[in-house]
C-alpha positions as CSV (number, residue, x, y, z in Angstrom):
1,X,0.0,0.0,0.0
2,X,1.3,3.4,-0.9
3,X,2.2,5.5,2.1
4,X,0.0,8.6,2.8
5,X,0.2,11.7,5.0
6,X,-2.2,12.4,7.8
7,X,-3.9,14.7,5.4
8,X,-4.5,11.8,3.0
9,X,-1.9,12.9,0.4
10,X,0.6,10.5,-1.3
11,X,4.1,10.5,0.1
12,X,6.4,11.4,-2.7
13,X,9.8,11.1,-1.0
14,X,12.1,12.0,1.8
15,X,13.4,15.4,2.9
16,X,17.1,15.6,1.9
17,X,20.0,17.8,2.9
18,X,22.8,18.3,0.3
19,X,25.9,20.5,0.7
20,X,26.7,22.9,-2.2
21,X,28.7,26.0,-3.1
22,X,26.7,28.9,-4.4
23,X,29.0,30.5,-7.0
24,X,29.5,34.3,-6.3
25,X,31.7,37.3,-6.9
26,X,32.8,38.3,-3.4
27,X,34.5,41.7,-2.9
28,X,35.4,43.8,0.1
29,X,33.4,47.0,0.1
30,X,34.8,50.4,1.3
31,X,32.8,50.0,4.5
32,X,34.7,46.8,5.3
33,X,31.9,44.4,4.7
34,X,31.9,41.6,2.2
35,X,29.7,42.2,-0.8
36,X,28.3,39.0,-2.3
37,X,26.8,38.9,-5.8
38,X,25.5,35.5,-6.6
39,X,26.1,34.2,-10.1
40,X,23.0,31.9,-10.3
41,X,24.7,28.5,-10.1
42,X,25.5,26.1,-7.3
43,X,28.0,23.2,-7.4
44,X,26.3,20.4,-5.5
45,X,28.2,17.7,-3.7
46,X,25.9,14.7,-4.1
47,X,28.2,12.6,-1.9
48,X,26.9,14.6,1.1
49,X,23.2,13.8,0.6
50,X,21.5,12.6,3.8
51,X,17.8,12.2,4.8
52,X,16.8,14.8,7.3
53,X,15.5,13.6,10.6
54,X,13.6,15.0,13.6
55,X,13.5,13.3,17.0
56,X,15.5,10.4,15.4
57,X,12.7,9.9,12.8
58,X,13.1,10.3,9.0
59,X,11.1,13.1,7.5
60,X,8.8,12.5,4.5
61,X,7.3,14.9,2.0
62,X,3.7,14.6,0.6
63,X,2.4,15.6,-2.8
64,X,1.4,19.0,-1.2
65,X,5.1,19.5,-0.2
66,X,4.3,19.3,3.5
67,X,6.8,17.5,5.8
68,X,5.8,14.7,8.1
69,X,7.7,12.5,10.6
70,X,7.9,8.8,10.0
71,X,5.5,7.9,12.8
72,X,2.9,10.2,11.4
73,X,3.1,8.6,8.0
74,X,3.0,5.1,9.5
75,X,-0.1,5.8,11.6
76,X,-2.0,7.5,8.7
77,X,-1.2,4.6,6.3
78,X,-2.1,2.0,8.8
79,X,-5.4,3.8,9.5
80,X,-6.2,3.9,5.8
81,X,-5.4,0.2,5.5
82,X,-7.8,-0.7,8.4
83,X,-10.7,1.1,6.6
84,X,-10.4,-1.1,3.6
């Protein structure tokens, strides 16, 4: 059975964290602050990809792009299964 959120929406994946470097021109302004002008591209290091967790539970994303903890998804899916 396809996993669902407590709102009844399909789970489409896990929430991931990936490190990257946003390319930018960085200069020192006259006032001593760094000025950052982003160039619109990011170098992503896919080897750093990890699933985000909260309270030691994986986080899942539904079709409405809401984030749910693993126990919430399990309970909602089990409740739907019992109704069938």
